[in-house]
N, C-alpha and C positions, 0 to 999 in steps of 0.2 A: 737801297737805291732803286729808283724807278727804272723800268725797262725802257730802252731807247725806242723812240717813235719812228716808224718808217718814213722815208721821204715822201712828201706830198706832191702830187702832180695837179696843177691847176692852171688853166689858160687865162691869163690876165686880159687878153684881148676880148673876152666875152663881156667884160665890165664896161659900163659907160661912166667915165670919169668926168664928163662934161657937165653933168646936171648940178653938181654942188661944188663948183670951182676946183675940180680935180680930186675931190674926196668921195669915198663911198662909206656908208655906215657899216660897222662891223659889230655883229652880235656874237659875243663869245660865250660858249656853252661848255660845261664840264661833260666830257664824253662818257664818264662813268655813271652819272646820275641824272643828266639832262638839265641840271640847274643852270640858269642864266647867270653868268659871273659878272659881266659888265657889257656896256655898250660904248663904243668909241668910234674913231674914224681912221681911215687909212687912205693913202694915195698909192700910186703905182710903185713908187720907190719903197714905201713901207712894206707892201706886199711882196716885192721882189726880195727884200731882206728876209721876210718871213719864210719864203720858199727856199731861200738859199741856206738859212741857218736852222730851219725847223722849229724856230721859236717866234712867238708873236711880236711883231713890230707895228706901231701905230703912228699916226700923224696928228699931232695936237696943234691947234691954232696958236697956242701960247708957248708950248715947249718944242715944237717942231717934230722931227723924227725921233721916236723914242722906242727903246727896246724894253718891253715889259719884263720887269725883274732884273734888268741890267745892273741896278744898284742894290736892290733889296734881296735879290736871289730868288724872288717869287716868280720865276719864269713860267710861261705857258707853252708847253710843247705841242705842236700842231699835229692833229690826227687827220683832219680834213677841212677843206674850204669849199663852200657851196654858194653859188650866186643865187639871188632871188629872181623872181619872174620879171622884174623891171631892170635887172642888171645894174642896180645902183646900191645894193646892199649885199653883204657876205655873212654867211653863218660860219663861224670858226669853231670847230669842235676840238677841244684841247684837253691835255692832261696838265692840270695846274700843280706847280710845286710850291704851294703856299697860298695865302689869301690873295684875292684879286683886288680888294679895295684898299685904298691908302689909309683907311681907318683901322685896318687889321682884320676886317671881317672876310669870310670866305667869298661872299658875293657883295657887290655894290647895292644889291636890292635886299639886304638884310637876310635874316634867317628864313623868311617866307620863300625865298627862291630855292632853298635847299629841299623843299617839299614839292618837287616837280611832278611827282606822281603819287598815287594812293599808297604805294608801298613805302615811299619815303616818309609820308605823313604818318603811317602806322608805325614805322620804325622809330620816328621821333617821339611818338606817344609812349612807346614801350621804354625808350631810353629815359624819358622824364619820370616814368613810374619807377624805374630801377634806381634813379637818383634819390627818390623820396621814400623808398621802402623802409618802414619802421616796425613792421611786425604786427601792427594793430589796424591797418587799413582794411576796409571792406572791398577795395578795388580788386576785381578778379585778376587783372594783370599782375598786381602786386602780390596777391596770394600765390600765383604761379611762380613768380620770381623768388619768393621767400620759401617755397616748399619744393624741393628737388623731386621728391617722390610723386607729388601731385602733377607737376608739369610733364614728367616723363610718362606717367600713366595716361594723361590726356593726349599727349603726342601719339602714343601708340593707338589709343582709341580712335582718334581722328583718322589715322592712316587706314585702319581697318574699315571704318565707316565709308571712306572714300572708295576703297577697293570694292566693297559690297555694292555701292551705288553704281560703280562702273560695270560690275558683273550683271547687275539688273538692267543696265542700259538706261538708267534714269538720269537724264541730262540735267534737269533742274536740281535734283538732290546732289548729283556729282559736283555741280558748280558750287553749291553751298558748302559741301564738305571740303572742296579744294580750298575755299576761302578760310574755313576753320583750320585746316591743316597748315596753311601758310602762316596764319596768325600764331598758332602754337609753335611752329618751327622757329619763327623769328624770336619769340619769347625765350625758347630753349637756347637758341644761339646767343642771344644777348646775355643770358644768365651765365654762360661760360666764357664771356669776354669777346665773342664774335660780333660781326656787324653785317649789315646789309651791303655796305660798300665792299666788304670782303667777298661776299657772294657774287656781286656784280663783277668784280675783278676776275674771279674764277671763270664765270660764264663768258666774259669778254675774251679771255685767253683761249678758251675752248672754241670760240666762234672763229678765231683766226685759222 
């Protein structure tokens, strides 16, 4: 079960509901990985329900007031709400309990939205290599995934090379070695069933 999200404080009076007939645009983002999950609208009542319940509510021109996940169970628990510079849009950072899209996908913007940063892109590539490992590929990532001794050896080598670069005060080499170490660490993590999202969750809990 997911950890409860703390109550969100947000002043609705800072929003301008007059520009679009009482509505503001809501961009909903996964707080763990930065992926844009969906874009919808909300009025004051929907946002009041959001703040009261801790779960996202929206206003649809066709459906009226609706609680995201109220029927499906795919609720979005609110972490923060932030108004944009024109006060007519809101960034909602959430913890999603299931897919955001009615088609069953995590994001309404397809899988591309899940690669919100270079780490997510790298992780997705490693995952795809893991799913296609057949023991005959010449892909370096697949070689690492298929050879425990090799990936652990490379992980140790990259850590030592980074430490050496830092000792030498070589910023450029230290930056490159950090990139190499992160890559090999993600490969090693995936090989034992771990994930980048798990790392994000640990870092997020420590940041609190």
